[in-house]
N, C-alpha and C positions, 0 to 999 in steps of 0.2 A: 491728729495730723493736718497740722494748717497749711493752706496752699502758700508758696512763696513766688508764685510769677502768676501774672494776670491770663497768662495763656497755657496752664498746666495746672494739671490736679495735684494733691499732694505729691511729692515724689517718691515717698514710702508706697505709692500704690503701684509702680510700676516693678519695683522688687517683689513685693505681695504677688503679683499677677504672674511674675516669671517663675515663683516658687511652684504655683497651683492654683487653680479656681475657687479654692476657699483655704483660708488661713485662722491661725487663732493668734486673738488679739487683747490686751488691756482694754476694758473700760469700766470708767468708774469704779464700783466695788468688785469688779471680778472680771475673770474672762469672757469673753463673746467671740464667737465666729464670724466672719466677713466672707462676702463673694465677690468675687474682684472680676470675673468673666462674665460674657452675656447669655451664654447657652446656661448655664446655670443659675444664671439670675430669674431668667424667664421661668425654668422648670420650678424654681422656689418661689416665686411670687404667683403661681398659678396651684399649687399646692395646699389642699384645703388642711394637712396636717401642720402648717404653720400658721399661726395666729398673730393677728395684729392687735389684740386686746391687751391693754398696757395692764390690765387686771390678772391677766395670765399668770401662772407662777412661772417665776423664770425671766420674765419679760425685761429686756435691757432697760427700757425706759419706765419701770413702773413706778419709781419716783417723782415722776414730772406729772403722772394722773392728776386729775381734778378729782373734786368730788363726786357721787353718783349724779346728785343732781346738775353739777356743770358738765359732765360729760354726757348728759341724756341729749339725744340727738345728733351727736357729732360722731359720723355713720364711717370716717377715716378709720376709727379705732376700733370698728366693729367686725366681726367676722360674719360668713353667710350663716342663715339666712337674714339675721336682723340687718346686714349692711345693704342688701339687696332692696330691703323694704322701704328704707329712707332713698336710696339713691333714684329709686324708680319715681318717686315725686318731683325730684327735680330735672331727671333729665331732659324733658321737654324742652325746659329754658336754654339749656346749652348743646342743643342738638346742632348738627350742620345746616339743617335748614334754619332754624332760628337765630344761628349767628352770621349766616348768608343776610338774612332779613335786617341785621344791625349792623351790618359794614357801612352805609350809609350816615347812620348814627355816629360811629367811630369817625369816619371820616371827618365829620364836622366839630368834634371834638379835636381832632387834632390839627385841624386847618384852625381853627380858633386860637388854640395853643401857639401855633408857629405864627400866628398874627401878632400876637402879644409878643413874642422874642423880637420878631423883626421891626420892633418899636425902637429898639436898642443896637446897640453892634456887639451883643455879648449876651451870654446865659449860663446859668449852670445847669445842664440838663437833668440834673437828678430832681430838682425843686421845679423847674419850668417845664420839663416835658415828662419825664418817666414818672414821677409819682402823680401829678394830677391827672395824667391820662390813664393811668391805672385805678386811680381814685374815683374821677367823676363817672368812669363805664361802671363800676362796681356798687358806688351809689345808686344810680340809674336802675341797674338790676334790681337791686336787694328793696330800694325806695328808702336809703338812707339820705336825710338834708345833705346837701353837699357843703352847707355850713360847717356842720360836724366832722369833715372828713380830717381836719388837723388832729381832731381829739383822737376819733378812731387809728389815724396814722400812726400816732405815738404809743398807743395801746399794741397795735400789732408790730410796731418796730421793736418795743420791749420784749414781745413774746416772741418774736424771729432771732433777735441779736443778743439776747441775754447770756452771758458766758463765764466763765470764771466762778471764783467764790460767790456765794449768794446767788447763782443764776437759777436755783431751782424756787427761790422763794421770790426773785424779780417776776419771774414766768407765772408764777401762781396769783400775785398781787395783781399783775396786767390782765389776765384772763377773767378774775373776777371782776374788775373793773369796767372791761367790754363787756362780760356777760350782764351785768345789771344795766348797761347803755342798753342794749339789744333788747332786754326785756320792756323797757319801754317803748321801742321802736315795735314791736309785736303787739303791746296793748294799744298803741296807736292805730296800727294798721286793723286791727280788730274792729275800733269803733269807726273809722275813717279809712276804707282801703283806696289803696290807687293802683296802677297799672305797675305791679312788680312782683316779685317771687312771694316775698313776705305776705302781701296784700291777699295774693292768689291761696296760699296755703292757710292763710289765717281764716278766709272764709269759705274753703271747701274743707280742708283737713281739720283744722282748729273746730270749727264751728259743729263738725260732725260727731269729734271726739276720737277722732284716727292718730290725730297727735296731740299731745299735752302741751301746755304753753311752755315749759322746759325743754320739751322735744324740739319744739319751733325757734325757741332762742338758739339751741344748739347747732342747729341746720345753720343759722344766719350765721351765727361765730365762726362756724367753719367755712363758709363760703365765702366770707367776708376776709377773713385772713388766707385763706387758699389763695383768692383770687386776688390779692392786693400787692403782697410782698414781692411774688416772686416776677411778677410782668414788671414792676416798677423797678426793679433790678435789671431785668435782661435789657430793657430799652438803652439806657447808656451805656451798659456794656457793650450792646451790640454797635453803638457809634463807635465807641472806641476800637473796638476790634476791626470794623471797617475802614476807619481812618488810618489804622497801623496795616492794612494790606490795599494800598492804592489802587493794584493793579483790578485787584477783584472788585471793587468799587467802581471802577471805571465799566468793568463788565456789566457790572448790574444798570448802571446809568445807561448803557449804550442799550440792553435787552433787560427790559423791566419783566418780561417773562420769567427771569431768572428769581425772582424776590422770594419766591414760596420756598424755594429749594436753599436758599442762602438761609431762609429762618428756620430751617430745619437743621443746617451745618451749626449755625450759631447756638442752637439749643444743644445738639450733640457735644459740642466742642466745648462748653462751657459748663454743662450740667450743674446749675447753680445751686439747685437742691439736692444735694448728693449722698448724704444718708438720711436726713430726714424725712419720714414717713416710707421708709423702707426697712423699718424694726420689725421684727419678728422673733416669736419663740416658739421651738418645735413642742408640739401636743403628745409625740411619740417619737420612737426612734426612727431616724430617715437617713437613708444611704443619699448623698447628693458630692458629685466631683469629688467621687473617691475616699469621702469621708464620713463618717456614722454621727449624725447628730444626734444627740441623746435627748429623751424626752425634759424639758425644763431648761434646755440650755437657749440662751438667746442669739440672736442671729442678726447682722446688717447687710444688706446689698448697698456695695460701694457703688452708685452710680455713674459717679466720673470715672472709675476705672473701667466699668463693664462698658461704657462708652468709648474707651480708648482701645478697646481689644483688638489686638492683631490678627485674631483669628476670624473676626468678622470684616473690618475696616483696613483697606490698603494705605498705608501711612497716616495710620491714626491721629498722630499728635500736628500733623500739618492742617491749616484751617483751610477749606477747598470748597467755594459758593457752587461749583460745579457737581458736587459728589453724587447730590442727589438723593438721599437716602433721608427716609422717616422712622426707618426702623431702631429707632434710638431708644433709650430707657430715659429720656429726659422728663416724659409723664407717666413715667412706671411703666406697669404692665399687670395683666390681669384684673381680677376683681378690682381693684383699687386704684386701676388707672384714673389719672385725674378726668376729673369731671369737666372741666373749664378749657381742657386743651384747644378746643376749635375757636374760642373767644380768644385764648394766647396768640395764638399763631395769626388770627386777623389782628389784633392790635400792635403786634409787633410787625407784620406786612405793612399795613397802611402807615403805622408810623413811621418806621424806618424809610420807607419809601419816599412817602409825602416828606419827611425831612431833608431829605438829600436832593430831590428836585426841586424844591423851595429855596432851599438854602445850598447851591452849589458849591459856594467857596466854605463852606463850614470847616474849621480847623480847630485846634488844641489851642487852648489859650496859655497853657502851661506844658513845661517838659513832661513826657511819660512817668518819669522818674517821681515826679511830683505827686501825681494822682494818688488819692487813699482809698486804695482797696480794702474790702472786708474779708482779710484773709484769715479772722477767726470765727467769722460767723457761720451759724449754720445754712443761711442763704446768702451765697459769694454775689458781689456787686461792688459797687463804688458809692462812696460817701459824698463825693462830688465830682462832676464833669465840666469844669469852665471850659467853654469853646467861645470861638469869636466868628467873625466871617468879613 
């Protein structure tokens, strides 16, 4: 169900949501359930009877799972208690306190990118702003040499954007390539540790045997992919959305205190990671939303639908920076709620605020109809966003 408008989820979602909180739809080799409303989504995402492990019989994305070695350490695809063991190892690096300490570093990166853009009279905000900001920050956090960022971006893009015939093979090849690269990074961190997550885990957990090399590579893979593509897509999309709502942009300019709420609304409104990472399979019969999900039946939460739930949000299809809600599902919910959500919020807030403060005359360089949106991709965004000032 592809999107057809930059400001709306797939139009089928509204029809499905009107019919009920759960629906049966076709997917790949057979039918799956989808959850369309927020209350049922929250119940599912906190119910241990639904497994996210792709090796569980009936999981809807079983065909996309890597080998056992490649899956090691990638706790997004693990159920409790294994999931919690890995997650606790990296939580301190993404806590509210840690991200607050990182804000000056984020600001310096943003200022440098804006300085570079201001040397000309226009830029593509995907390549000049969104991608480098997300790349620089995750490189610093993980200890990835920034000169390698083009390489890992190509790999993560192939993983996130693969679609159509051959997508499974393309995804698997890109995963293998990136995992091989991260193995060399782990080996280097073990020999010459720096001030980053991989080095910390290599000198503590790996050295003591609490983590294997494959597990540490898997953790690095997960954090790199999850912490790169989403923010890189949201930054240009946020600029486009605010330029398309000039009155609300004027409110933000007049009152910078509105920026945190505006970021939450952008996250809710776009829900760029819609069903990816919302995949589950029932491990026993479960009643949900008036339906019985049988053991072995696959199910997806449609995050973009749940974030437009009329039972939760007044005028949900309207973009409103004054809405003031953090209770959306853009970062998931429950056991697997996004580990890097505080970092993503900080990057979006600092990046967007600084861009509009320092380049107040910024505007689209082409008409909105000429912009290439990623309508078919699992992570929504823009391929290019040319602007001028």
